[in-house]
C-alpha beads as a LAMMPS data file, in Angstrom:
LAMMPS data file: protein, C-alpha beads

440 atoms
439 bonds

1 atom types
1 bond types

-500.0 500.0 xlo xhi
-500.0 500.0 ylo yhi
-500.0 500.0 zlo zhi

Masses

1 110.0

Atoms # bond

1 1 1 305.849 -473.559 -414.724
2 1 1 308.047 -475.094 -412.018
3 1 1 311.044 -474.813 -414.322
4 1 1 310.180 -471.264 -415.429
5 1 1 309.754 -469.979 -411.884
6 1 1 312.603 -472.062 -410.491
7 1 1 315.013 -470.869 -413.158
8 1 1 313.824 -467.259 -413.010
9 1 1 314.091 -466.824 -409.244
10 1 1 317.802 -467.658 -409.360
11 1 1 318.563 -464.184 -410.690
12 1 1 316.745 -462.456 -407.826
13 1 1 319.650 -463.301 -405.537
14 1 1 322.209 -462.508 -408.226
15 1 1 320.890 -459.016 -408.899
16 1 1 320.335 -458.377 -405.202
17 1 1 324.049 -459.044 -404.670
18 1 1 325.127 -456.984 -407.671
19 1 1 323.018 -453.957 -406.692
20 1 1 323.802 -454.117 -402.981
21 1 1 327.563 -454.310 -403.517
22 1 1 327.477 -451.529 -406.124
23 1 1 325.472 -449.123 -403.965
24 1 1 326.696 -449.785 -400.439
25 1 1 329.994 -451.635 -400.065
26 1 1 332.241 -448.594 -400.526
27 1 1 330.159 -446.653 -397.987
28 1 1 330.362 -449.551 -395.501
29 1 1 334.140 -449.795 -395.844
30 1 1 334.789 -446.064 -395.402
31 1 1 332.005 -444.776 -393.148
32 1 1 331.289 -447.831 -390.963
33 1 1 334.615 -449.677 -390.736
34 1 1 336.751 -446.545 -391.010
35 1 1 338.965 -447.845 -393.843
36 1 1 340.649 -445.061 -395.784
37 1 1 339.103 -444.242 -399.155
38 1 1 342.325 -445.183 -400.976
39 1 1 342.516 -448.614 -399.329
40 1 1 338.766 -449.153 -399.779
41 1 1 339.104 -448.405 -403.488
42 1 1 342.024 -450.826 -403.701
43 1 1 339.936 -453.519 -401.991
44 1 1 337.178 -453.061 -404.578
45 1 1 339.675 -453.111 -407.438
46 1 1 341.360 -456.337 -406.257
47 1 1 337.990 -457.977 -405.710
48 1 1 336.782 -457.020 -409.193
49 1 1 339.983 -458.244 -410.863
50 1 1 339.689 -461.534 -408.990
51 1 1 336.008 -461.709 -409.941
52 1 1 336.836 -461.257 -413.626
53 1 1 339.620 -463.875 -413.564
54 1 1 337.429 -466.546 -411.952
55 1 1 334.647 -466.203 -414.553
56 1 1 336.336 -468.022 -417.480
57 1 1 337.910 -470.587 -415.135
58 1 1 334.512 -471.489 -413.655
59 1 1 332.855 -471.594 -417.076
60 1 1 335.544 -473.915 -418.438
61 1 1 335.379 -476.217 -415.396
62 1 1 331.579 -476.483 -415.392
63 1 1 331.571 -477.418 -419.093
64 1 1 333.726 -480.440 -418.269
65 1 1 331.904 -481.585 -415.147
66 1 1 329.941 -484.824 -415.172
67 1 1 327.887 -485.624 -412.066
68 1 1 324.471 -487.073 -411.113
69 1 1 323.317 -483.461 -410.550
70 1 1 324.462 -482.328 -413.989
71 1 1 327.193 -479.892 -414.988
72 1 1 325.936 -476.661 -413.410
73 1 1 323.937 -477.361 -410.259
74 1 1 326.822 -478.650 -408.083
75 1 1 328.606 -475.305 -408.506
76 1 1 325.429 -473.321 -407.794
77 1 1 324.779 -475.354 -404.626
78 1 1 328.288 -474.885 -403.219
79 1 1 328.477 -471.219 -404.255
80 1 1 325.140 -470.486 -402.550
81 1 1 326.394 -471.780 -399.190
82 1 1 329.634 -469.799 -399.490
83 1 1 327.601 -466.675 -400.378
84 1 1 325.838 -466.663 -397.010
85 1 1 329.087 -467.334 -395.143
86 1 1 331.025 -464.618 -397.007
87 1 1 328.271 -462.014 -396.578
88 1 1 328.292 -462.611 -392.828
89 1 1 332.109 -462.530 -392.563
90 1 1 332.525 -459.342 -394.620
91 1 1 329.851 -457.342 -392.823
92 1 1 330.695 -458.545 -389.308
93 1 1 334.258 -457.174 -389.341
94 1 1 334.797 -455.029 -386.249
95 1 1 335.654 -451.363 -386.874
96 1 1 338.512 -449.630 -385.103
97 1 1 341.276 -452.027 -386.154
98 1 1 344.455 -450.700 -387.727
99 1 1 344.231 -449.867 -391.408
100 1 1 346.338 -452.758 -392.734
101 1 1 344.410 -455.390 -390.761
102 1 1 341.126 -453.964 -392.044
103 1 1 342.461 -453.857 -395.598
104 1 1 343.614 -457.499 -395.530
105 1 1 340.392 -458.781 -393.957
106 1 1 338.041 -456.846 -396.239
107 1 1 340.011 -457.843 -399.343
108 1 1 340.066 -461.549 -398.441
109 1 1 336.376 -461.671 -397.584
110 1 1 335.383 -459.632 -400.646
111 1 1 337.360 -462.001 -402.883
112 1 1 335.646 -464.946 -401.175
113 1 1 332.245 -463.335 -401.766
114 1 1 333.053 -462.707 -405.436
115 1 1 334.182 -466.324 -405.802
116 1 1 330.847 -467.483 -404.405
117 1 1 328.989 -465.170 -406.796
118 1 1 330.973 -466.557 -409.743
119 1 1 330.276 -470.176 -408.720
120 1 1 326.557 -469.383 -408.777
121 1 1 326.266 -466.891 -411.629
122 1 1 328.384 -468.438 -414.410
123 1 1 326.802 -471.926 -414.235
124 1 1 323.384 -470.287 -413.794
125 1 1 323.849 -468.264 -416.974
126 1 1 324.981 -471.417 -418.774
127 1 1 321.799 -473.287 -417.732
128 1 1 319.421 -471.712 -420.243
129 1 1 320.674 -473.524 -423.371
130 1 1 320.407 -476.778 -421.379
131 1 1 316.694 -476.246 -420.670
132 1 1 315.256 -475.732 -424.153
133 1 1 316.292 -475.509 -427.795
134 1 1 313.117 -473.662 -428.824
135 1 1 313.816 -470.154 -430.199
136 1 1 310.869 -468.421 -428.492
137 1 1 310.907 -470.512 -425.312
138 1 1 314.389 -469.152 -424.553
139 1 1 312.974 -465.628 -424.647
140 1 1 310.116 -466.628 -422.333
141 1 1 312.502 -468.202 -419.817
142 1 1 314.673 -465.089 -419.965
143 1 1 311.597 -462.919 -419.347
144 1 1 310.850 -464.844 -416.145
145 1 1 314.488 -464.518 -415.122
146 1 1 314.620 -460.770 -415.728
147 1 1 311.373 -460.053 -413.888
148 1 1 312.971 -461.610 -410.810
149 1 1 316.216 -459.741 -411.590
150 1 1 314.447 -456.361 -411.435
151 1 1 312.837 -457.369 -408.116
152 1 1 316.321 -458.223 -406.821
153 1 1 317.538 -454.817 -407.957
154 1 1 314.722 -453.101 -406.040
155 1 1 315.493 -455.087 -402.860
156 1 1 319.244 -454.492 -403.117
157 1 1 318.806 -450.756 -403.673
158 1 1 315.865 -449.858 -401.439
159 1 1 315.684 -452.297 -398.511
160 1 1 319.204 -451.979 -397.101
161 1 1 319.222 -448.683 -395.203
162 1 1 315.749 -449.140 -393.626
163 1 1 316.908 -452.538 -392.304
164 1 1 320.165 -451.150 -390.947
165 1 1 318.400 -448.205 -389.293
166 1 1 316.162 -450.544 -387.299
167 1 1 319.098 -451.287 -384.989
168 1 1 320.597 -448.784 -382.526
169 1 1 324.072 -450.213 -383.185
170 1 1 324.954 -449.552 -386.832
171 1 1 327.517 -452.358 -387.046
172 1 1 324.979 -454.873 -385.711
173 1 1 322.467 -453.606 -388.265
174 1 1 324.866 -454.188 -391.144
175 1 1 325.743 -457.700 -389.918
176 1 1 322.105 -458.767 -389.550
177 1 1 321.077 -457.095 -392.820
178 1 1 323.929 -458.795 -394.728
179 1 1 323.025 -462.161 -393.196
180 1 1 319.387 -461.730 -394.283
181 1 1 320.397 -460.812 -397.822
182 1 1 322.908 -463.677 -397.897
183 1 1 320.108 -466.003 -396.787
184 1 1 317.921 -464.753 -399.650
185 1 1 320.787 -465.298 -402.104
186 1 1 321.304 -468.847 -400.824
187 1 1 317.581 -469.633 -400.712
188 1 1 316.837 -468.496 -404.270
189 1 1 319.834 -470.481 -405.569
190 1 1 318.622 -473.586 -403.713
191 1 1 315.183 -473.211 -405.338
192 1 1 316.851 -473.188 -408.761
193 1 1 318.892 -476.295 -407.897
194 1 1 315.702 -478.065 -406.771
195 1 1 313.490 -476.967 -409.676
196 1 1 315.848 -477.678 -412.574
197 1 1 316.713 -481.067 -414.040
198 1 1 319.739 -480.871 -416.308
199 1 1 320.169 -483.231 -419.262
200 1 1 322.912 -485.824 -418.941
201 1 1 325.836 -485.439 -421.359
202 1 1 328.242 -487.978 -422.783
203 1 1 331.976 -487.522 -422.313
204 1 1 332.505 -486.689 -425.981
205 1 1 330.087 -483.752 -425.612
206 1 1 332.148 -482.107 -422.876
207 1 1 335.794 -483.017 -423.534
208 1 1 336.934 -480.110 -425.765
209 1 1 340.416 -478.618 -425.973
210 1 1 342.720 -477.044 -423.422
211 1 1 341.802 -473.881 -421.526
212 1 1 343.556 -471.267 -423.679
213 1 1 342.778 -472.918 -427.023
214 1 1 339.114 -473.197 -426.068
215 1 1 338.842 -469.485 -425.294
216 1 1 340.809 -468.463 -428.369
217 1 1 338.389 -470.501 -430.490
218 1 1 335.411 -468.832 -428.819
219 1 1 336.878 -465.352 -429.358
220 1 1 337.486 -466.111 -433.046
221 1 1 333.861 -467.210 -433.559
222 1 1 332.460 -464.357 -435.668
223 1 1 328.782 -464.925 -434.857
224 1 1 329.583 -464.717 -431.147
225 1 1 331.607 -461.517 -431.565
226 1 1 328.720 -459.876 -433.461
227 1 1 326.641 -460.036 -430.278
228 1 1 329.425 -459.931 -427.643
229 1 1 330.830 -456.562 -428.795
230 1 1 327.410 -454.781 -428.848
231 1 1 326.591 -456.292 -425.440
232 1 1 329.834 -454.864 -424.014
233 1 1 329.205 -451.449 -425.598
234 1 1 325.613 -451.373 -424.327
235 1 1 326.807 -452.329 -420.823
236 1 1 329.402 -449.528 -420.922
237 1 1 326.860 -446.908 -422.017
238 1 1 324.266 -447.981 -419.456
239 1 1 326.855 -448.065 -416.649
240 1 1 327.914 -444.508 -417.528
241 1 1 324.328 -443.314 -417.199
242 1 1 323.793 -445.168 -413.916
243 1 1 326.936 -443.667 -412.405
244 1 1 326.248 -440.146 -413.664
245 1 1 322.529 -439.680 -412.914
246 1 1 323.038 -438.719 -409.282
247 1 1 325.426 -435.917 -410.321
248 1 1 322.880 -434.589 -412.797
249 1 1 320.076 -434.404 -410.234
250 1 1 322.327 -432.966 -407.521
251 1 1 324.195 -430.293 -409.482
252 1 1 322.003 -429.455 -412.489
253 1 1 318.465 -429.945 -411.177
254 1 1 319.646 -429.211 -407.616
255 1 1 317.196 -431.870 -406.432
256 1 1 319.136 -434.953 -405.308
257 1 1 316.050 -436.561 -403.754
258 1 1 314.393 -436.832 -407.181
259 1 1 317.131 -439.243 -408.239
260 1 1 315.353 -441.999 -406.293
261 1 1 312.061 -441.203 -408.037
262 1 1 313.776 -441.343 -411.424
263 1 1 315.318 -444.708 -410.514
264 1 1 311.911 -446.084 -409.494
265 1 1 310.378 -444.838 -412.766
266 1 1 313.187 -446.411 -414.814
267 1 1 313.024 -449.826 -413.127
268 1 1 309.224 -449.971 -412.831
269 1 1 308.670 -449.348 -416.535
270 1 1 311.477 -451.799 -417.360
271 1 1 309.730 -454.498 -415.323
272 1 1 306.369 -453.717 -416.941
273 1 1 307.743 -453.983 -420.489
274 1 1 309.730 -457.222 -420.095
275 1 1 306.713 -459.465 -420.921
276 1 1 305.626 -457.029 -423.648
277 1 1 308.983 -457.287 -425.427
278 1 1 308.861 -461.082 -425.001
279 1 1 305.592 -461.110 -426.966
280 1 1 306.909 -458.683 -429.592
281 1 1 309.940 -460.927 -430.148
282 1 1 307.589 -463.663 -431.343
283 1 1 306.750 -461.458 -434.346
284 1 1 310.142 -459.937 -435.055
285 1 1 313.640 -461.203 -434.315
286 1 1 315.333 -460.800 -430.949
287 1 1 318.058 -458.769 -432.650
288 1 1 315.508 -456.279 -434.002
289 1 1 313.809 -456.004 -430.602
290 1 1 317.169 -455.300 -428.965
291 1 1 318.133 -452.660 -431.533
292 1 1 314.744 -450.913 -431.306
293 1 1 315.047 -450.866 -427.522
294 1 1 318.539 -449.412 -427.616
295 1 1 317.401 -446.749 -430.101
296 1 1 314.651 -445.772 -427.647
297 1 1 317.247 -445.636 -424.873
298 1 1 319.540 -443.512 -427.064
299 1 1 316.787 -440.938 -427.673
300 1 1 315.884 -440.954 -423.966
301 1 1 319.409 -440.326 -422.655
302 1 1 319.970 -437.515 -425.171
303 1 1 316.714 -435.873 -424.082
304 1 1 317.661 -436.338 -420.443
305 1 1 321.169 -434.891 -420.829
306 1 1 319.792 -431.614 -422.212
307 1 1 316.665 -431.371 -420.023
308 1 1 318.286 -429.616 -417.048
309 1 1 317.863 -425.859 -417.128
310 1 1 315.085 -426.046 -419.737
311 1 1 312.429 -428.379 -418.286
312 1 1 311.264 -429.070 -414.711
313 1 1 312.660 -432.035 -412.807
314 1 1 309.369 -433.898 -413.272
315 1 1 310.123 -434.061 -417.013
316 1 1 313.401 -435.853 -416.290
317 1 1 311.538 -438.448 -414.231
318 1 1 309.123 -438.975 -417.145
319 1 1 312.064 -439.303 -419.544
320 1 1 313.574 -441.976 -417.272
321 1 1 310.250 -443.821 -417.430
322 1 1 310.430 -443.622 -421.235
323 1 1 314.024 -444.883 -421.061
324 1 1 312.753 -447.918 -419.142
325 1 1 310.897 -449.058 -422.282
326 1 1 314.219 -449.388 -424.080
327 1 1 316.184 -450.602 -421.063
328 1 1 313.854 -453.581 -420.657
329 1 1 315.208 -455.033 -423.928
330 1 1 318.693 -454.846 -422.404
331 1 1 317.450 -457.050 -419.579
332 1 1 315.874 -459.724 -421.739
333 1 1 317.191 -459.883 -425.323
334 1 1 320.963 -460.400 -424.933
335 1 1 320.454 -463.242 -422.456
336 1 1 318.002 -464.825 -424.885
337 1 1 320.312 -464.364 -427.891
338 1 1 323.372 -465.952 -426.245
339 1 1 321.809 -469.465 -426.063
340 1 1 321.141 -469.290 -429.825
341 1 1 324.853 -468.673 -430.361
342 1 1 325.652 -471.652 -428.126
343 1 1 323.462 -473.911 -430.281
344 1 1 325.113 -472.647 -433.450
345 1 1 328.540 -473.351 -431.971
346 1 1 327.530 -476.862 -430.845
347 1 1 326.298 -477.762 -434.334
348 1 1 329.460 -476.391 -435.938
349 1 1 331.596 -478.420 -433.507
350 1 1 329.839 -481.779 -433.846
351 1 1 327.844 -481.554 -430.648
352 1 1 330.567 -480.187 -428.342
353 1 1 328.761 -478.153 -425.655
354 1 1 330.548 -475.001 -424.414
355 1 1 327.840 -473.040 -422.575
356 1 1 330.156 -472.296 -419.649
357 1 1 332.899 -470.920 -421.872
358 1 1 330.544 -468.502 -423.622
359 1 1 328.885 -467.524 -420.328
360 1 1 332.294 -466.865 -418.762
361 1 1 333.324 -464.587 -421.638
362 1 1 329.915 -462.910 -421.593
363 1 1 330.237 -461.981 -417.939
364 1 1 333.938 -461.136 -418.201
365 1 1 333.396 -458.589 -420.994
366 1 1 330.401 -457.063 -419.184
367 1 1 332.716 -456.341 -416.258
368 1 1 335.232 -454.796 -418.651
369 1 1 332.442 -452.571 -419.985
370 1 1 331.479 -451.514 -416.459
371 1 1 335.102 -450.810 -415.563
372 1 1 335.560 -448.713 -418.721
373 1 1 332.407 -446.724 -417.957
374 1 1 333.402 -445.975 -414.365
375 1 1 336.892 -444.947 -415.448
376 1 1 335.548 -442.661 -418.202
377 1 1 333.119 -441.015 -415.796
378 1 1 335.929 -440.202 -413.394
379 1 1 338.366 -439.049 -416.075
380 1 1 335.828 -436.786 -417.790
381 1 1 334.667 -435.210 -414.540
382 1 1 338.295 -434.514 -413.673
383 1 1 339.017 -433.172 -417.171
384 1 1 336.119 -430.703 -416.836
385 1 1 337.332 -429.632 -413.357
386 1 1 334.492 -431.103 -411.318
387 1 1 334.766 -430.515 -407.557
388 1 1 332.465 -432.302 -405.073
389 1 1 329.905 -430.533 -402.868
390 1 1 330.277 -427.071 -404.422
391 1 1 328.359 -425.087 -407.011
392 1 1 329.661 -426.380 -410.334
393 1 1 331.197 -424.183 -413.022
394 1 1 329.611 -424.121 -416.508
395 1 1 332.541 -426.239 -417.657
396 1 1 331.847 -428.929 -415.030
397 1 1 328.139 -428.877 -415.934
398 1 1 329.082 -429.681 -419.547
399 1 1 331.163 -432.606 -418.333
400 1 1 328.200 -433.996 -416.376
401 1 1 325.916 -433.569 -419.398
402 1 1 328.468 -435.317 -421.604
403 1 1 328.522 -438.506 -419.509
404 1 1 324.730 -438.446 -419.120
405 1 1 323.888 -438.484 -422.819
406 1 1 326.189 -437.978 -425.811
407 1 1 328.911 -440.444 -424.787
408 1 1 326.537 -443.281 -423.802
409 1 1 324.585 -442.596 -427.002
410 1 1 327.796 -443.058 -428.996
411 1 1 328.300 -446.473 -427.376
412 1 1 324.686 -447.418 -428.128
413 1 1 324.767 -446.369 -431.779
414 1 1 328.061 -448.189 -432.416
415 1 1 326.630 -451.343 -430.829
416 1 1 323.443 -451.097 -432.910
417 1 1 325.390 -450.939 -436.186
418 1 1 327.441 -454.008 -435.229
419 1 1 324.427 -455.996 -434.015
420 1 1 322.629 -455.355 -437.316
421 1 1 325.038 -457.870 -438.886
422 1 1 324.125 -460.650 -436.435
423 1 1 322.681 -463.407 -438.684
424 1 1 320.525 -465.573 -436.382
425 1 1 316.788 -464.944 -436.613
426 1 1 313.895 -467.361 -436.147
427 1 1 314.053 -468.836 -439.686
428 1 1 317.829 -469.190 -439.555
429 1 1 317.638 -470.858 -436.138
430 1 1 314.837 -473.297 -436.978
431 1 1 316.536 -474.352 -440.213
432 1 1 319.788 -474.843 -438.304
433 1 1 318.173 -476.952 -435.553
434 1 1 316.146 -479.116 -437.900
435 1 1 319.054 -479.809 -440.221
436 1 1 321.605 -480.048 -437.348
437 1 1 324.084 -478.136 -439.486
438 1 1 324.824 -474.403 -439.923
439 1 1 322.328 -472.615 -442.141
440 1 1 323.820 -470.613 -444.978

Bonds

1 1 1 2
2 1 2 3
3 1 3 4
4 1 4 5
5 1 5 6
6 1 6 7
7 1 7 8
8 1 8 9
9 1 9 10
10 1 10 11
11 1 11 12
12 1 12 13
13 1 13 14
14 1 14 15
15 1 15 16
16 1 16 17
17 1 17 18
18 1 18 19
19 1 19 20
20 1 20 21
21 1 21 22
22 1 22 23
23 1 23 24
24 1 24 25
25 1 25 26
26 1 26 27
27 1 27 28
28 1 28 29
29 1 29 30
30 1 30 31
31 1 31 32
32 1 32 33
33 1 33 34
34 1 34 35
35 1 35 36
36 1 36 37
37 1 37 38
38 1 38 39
39 1 39 40
40 1 40 41
41 1 41 42
42 1 42 43
43 1 43 44
44 1 44 45
45 1 45 46
46 1 46 47
47 1 47 48
48 1 48 49
49 1 49 50
50 1 50 51
51 1 51 52
52 1 52 53
53 1 53 54
54 1 54 55
55 1 55 56
56 1 56 57
57 1 57 58
58 1 58 59
59 1 59 60
60 1 60 61
61 1 61 62
62 1 62 63
63 1 63 64
64 1 64 65
65 1 65 66
66 1 66 67
67 1 67 68
68 1 68 69
69 1 69 70
70 1 70 71
71 1 71 72
72 1 72 73
73 1 73 74
74 1 74 75
75 1 75 76
76 1 76 77
77 1 77 78
78 1 78 79
79 1 79 80
80 1 80 81
81 1 81 82
82 1 82 83
83 1 83 84
84 1 84 85
85 1 85 86
86 1 86 87
87 1 87 88
88 1 88 89
89 1 89 90
90 1 90 91
91 1 91 92
92 1 92 93
93 1 93 94
94 1 94 95
95 1 95 96
96 1 96 97
97 1 97 98
98 1 98 99
99 1 99 100
100 1 100 101
101 1 101 102
102 1 102 103
103 1 103 104
104 1 104 105
105 1 105 106
106 1 106 107
107 1 107 108
108 1 108 109
109 1 109 110
110 1 110 111
111 1 111 112
112 1 112 113
113 1 113 114
114 1 114 115
115 1 115 116
116 1 116 117
117 1 117 118
118 1 118 119
119 1 119 120
120 1 120 121
121 1 121 122
122 1 122 123
123 1 123 124
124 1 124 125
125 1 125 126
126 1 126 127
127 1 127 128
128 1 128 129
129 1 129 130
130 1 130 131
131 1 131 132
132 1 132 133
133 1 133 134
134 1 134 135
135 1 135 136
136 1 136 137
137 1 137 138
138 1 138 139
139 1 139 140
140 1 140 141
141 1 141 142
142 1 142 143
143 1 143 144
144 1 144 145
145 1 145 146
146 1 146 147
147 1 147 148
148 1 148 149
149 1 149 150
150 1 150 151
151 1 151 152
152 1 152 153
153 1 153 154
154 1 154 155
155 1 155 156
156 1 156 157
157 1 157 158
158 1 158 159
159 1 159 160
160 1 160 161
161 1 161 162
162 1 162 163
163 1 163 164
164 1 164 165
165 1 165 166
166 1 166 167
167 1 167 168
168 1 168 169
169 1 169 170
170 1 170 171
171 1 171 172
172 1 172 173
173 1 173 174
174 1 174 175
175 1 175 176
176 1 176 177
177 1 177 178
178 1 178 179
179 1 179 180
180 1 180 181
181 1 181 182
182 1 182 183
183 1 183 184
184 1 184 185
185 1 185 186
186 1 186 187
187 1 187 188
188 1 188 189
189 1 189 190
190 1 190 191
191 1 191 192
192 1 192 193
193 1 193 194
194 1 194 195
195 1 195 196
196 1 196 197
197 1 197 198
198 1 198 199
199 1 199 200
200 1 200 201
201 1 201 202
202 1 202 203
203 1 203 204
204 1 204 205
205 1 205 206
206 1 206 207
207 1 207 208
208 1 208 209
209 1 209 210
210 1 210 211
211 1 211 212
212 1 212 213
213 1 213 214
214 1 214 215
215 1 215 216
216 1 216 217
217 1 217 218
218 1 218 219
219 1 219 220
220 1 220 221
221 1 221 222
222 1 222 223
223 1 223 224
224 1 224 225
225 1 225 226
226 1 226 227
227 1 227 228
228 1 228 229
229 1 229 230
230 1 230 231
231 1 231 232
232 1 232 233
233 1 233 234
234 1 234 235
235 1 235 236
236 1 236 237
237 1 237 238
238 1 238 239
239 1 239 240
240 1 240 241
241 1 241 242
242 1 242 243
243 1 243 244
244 1 244 245
245 1 245 246
246 1 246 247
247 1 247 248
248 1 248 249
249 1 249 250
250 1 250 251
251 1 251 252
252 1 252 253
253 1 253 254
254 1 254 255
255 1 255 256
256 1 256 257
257 1 257 258
258 1 258 259
259 1 259 260
260 1 260 261
261 1 261 262
262 1 262 263
263 1 263 264
264 1 264 265
265 1 265 266
266 1 266 267
267 1 267 268
268 1 268 269
269 1 269 270
270 1 270 271
271 1 271 272
272 1 272 273
273 1 273 274
274 1 274 275
275 1 275 276
276 1 276 277
277 1 277 278
278 1 278 279
279 1 279 280
280 1 280 281
281 1 281 282
282 1 282 283
283 1 283 284
284 1 284 285
285 1 285 286
286 1 286 287
287 1 287 288
288 1 288 289
289 1 289 290
290 1 290 291
291 1 291 292
292 1 292 293
293 1 293 294
294 1 294 295
295 1 295 296
296 1 296 297
297 1 297 298
298 1 298 299
299 1 299 300
300 1 300 301
301 1 301 302
302 1 302 303
303 1 303 304
304 1 304 305
305 1 305 306
306 1 306 307
307 1 307 308
308 1 308 309
309 1 309 310
310 1 310 311
311 1 311 312
312 1 312 313
313 1 313 314
314 1 314 315
315 1 315 316
316 1 316 317
317 1 317 318
318 1 318 319
319 1 319 320
320 1 320 321
321 1 321 322
322 1 322 323
323 1 323 324
324 1 324 325
325 1 325 326
326 1 326 327
327 1 327 328
328 1 328 329
329 1 329 330
330 1 330 331
331 1 331 332
332 1 332 333
333 1 333 334
334 1 334 335
335 1 335 336
336 1 336 337
337 1 337 338
338 1 338 339
339 1 339 340
340 1 340 341
341 1 341 342
342 1 342 343
343 1 343 344
344 1 344 345
345 1 345 346
346 1 346 347
347 1 347 348
348 1 348 349
349 1 349 350
350 1 350 351
351 1 351 352
352 1 352 353
353 1 353 354
354 1 354 355
355 1 355 356
356 1 356 357
357 1 357 358
358 1 358 359
359 1 359 360
360 1 360 361
361 1 361 362
362 1 362 363
363 1 363 364
364 1 364 365
365 1 365 366
366 1 366 367
367 1 367 368
368 1 368 369
369 1 369 370
370 1 370 371
371 1 371 372
372 1 372 373
373 1 373 374
374 1 374 375
375 1 375 376
376 1 376 377
377 1 377 378
378 1 378 379
379 1 379 380
380 1 380 381
381 1 381 382
382 1 382 383
383 1 383 384
384 1 384 385
385 1 385 386
386 1 386 387
387 1 387 388
388 1 388 389
389 1 389 390
390 1 390 391
391 1 391 392
392 1 392 393
393 1 393 394
394 1 394 395
395 1 395 396
396 1 396 397
397 1 397 398
398 1 398 399
399 1 399 400
400 1 400 401
401 1 401 402
402 1 402 403
403 1 403 404
404 1 404 405
405 1 405 406
406 1 406 407
407 1 407 408
408 1 408 409
409 1 409 410
410 1 410 411
411 1 411 412
412 1 412 413
413 1 413 414
414 1 414 415
415 1 415 416
416 1 416 417
417 1 417 418
418 1 418 419
419 1 419 420
420 1 420 421
421 1 421 422
422 1 422 423
423 1 423 424
424 1 424 425
425 1 425 426
426 1 426 427
427 1 427 428
428 1 428 429
429 1 429 430
430 1 430 431
431 1 431 432
432 1 432 433
433 1 433 434
434 1 434 435
435 1 435 436
436 1 436 437
437 1 437 438
438 1 438 439
439 1 439 440
C-alpha cells in the first residue's frame, strides 16, 4: 500500500501543474504582467518546444543512470526542487517593465519550469515497469496514479482564483498561490521518492546504443507504434473537445457558467469509474477496455455537438457525465499498456531496459497531439469566420459544432481501428514473461 499510494500521489503534482499552466498562464502573462498577447503566445510556444525537446533527452539519460537511488529518483528529486523555485520566479515577476524585458524573463523562467516538469514527469512515467511485471498489478498501480491525477486536475482548475482573490494585491496573490502550488508539486514528488525502492540494474541492462539510433529503433518497433499512434490520436481528439467546450456553452447554449458544471460532471464521473475500469480489465484485455471507453466517448461527443438548440443545457451536462465513463479509460489504460510494451521490448533485446526512451516518446507525441488539436481549433474557427464576443453567424456555429464532435470523433475512430491490431493481452503477456521470449 505504501508503494501504491507513494507512486500514485506523484501524479497529483504533475496534473496540478499541467492544468494550472493550461488554464491560467496566458491570462497571467497578458492581464497581470501586461505582456502583449503576441509576445505571450510566443513565450508559450518557445516553452512548449523546449519542453518537447527535453523529453527524449531526459528519458535517454535516465535509462543510462546508475546510482544508489536507482535510475529515476535522482531526477525526480532534483526536478521537484527546481519546480518550486521556478514557480516562484515566474509568478513573482513585477509588472510594468518594458515589453522585451518581460518577454525575456517570462520565457526563461517558463523554460526552467518546463525543464523541472520534464525531470520529474519522464522518470516518473518510466517508474511503473520497474515496480511490477504483473499484468493486472500494472493496471492497479495506474488506477491509484490516475485517481490522484484527477484530484490534481481539480486543484489546478478550481483552487487558483479563490486563492488569488484572498489578497488585495493581485500580484502578491499570484506569487503566494504559485509558491503554494509549487510546494505541493515538490512535496508529492518527495513522497514518491521516499516511498519507492527501485531495483538495481547491471551495466549491460542500461548501456544500449547512441541517442539517435536508440530512438530510431523505438520508432520502428511495430508493437509500440500500434499503441503510440492511437494514444496520440486520442490525445488530439480530447484536446480539441477541451479547448472547444467553452465556446459551445458561451455561443450556442448562451450559458458560459454551465461550462464549469459540465467540467465537474466530466471529471467526477471519470474519477468514479477509474477503479471500475481497473476491475473490468481483469476480465477483458486493457486494449478492449480502452476501445470500449473511446467508443463511449465518441458517442458522447457526437451527442454533445448536436445538443445545442434542441435540448436544454442540463442535457449537455448529463452528456458530459456520460462522456466521463469513457474518458476514465483514457486516464488509466494507455499508461497501463505502455509498461507491457516495455517488457516486450526488453525480452526482444536480451534484457536491455529502455523505459525512459519509451516514456520520452510517449510524452513527446502527446504534446504533438495537443499542439495539433489547438492549431486545428484555431484554424477551423477562423475558416468559419468566428469573431469573439459577438453573436455568432450560423456559419460560425457550424464551425464550433465541428470541433466539438465530428472531428474529435474521427480521431477516436481512427485510433480505435489501429489499436484493435495491438497484440498484447493477458495470455500473450503471461506466456511472454514466463518463457522470457516473445510469444508468437
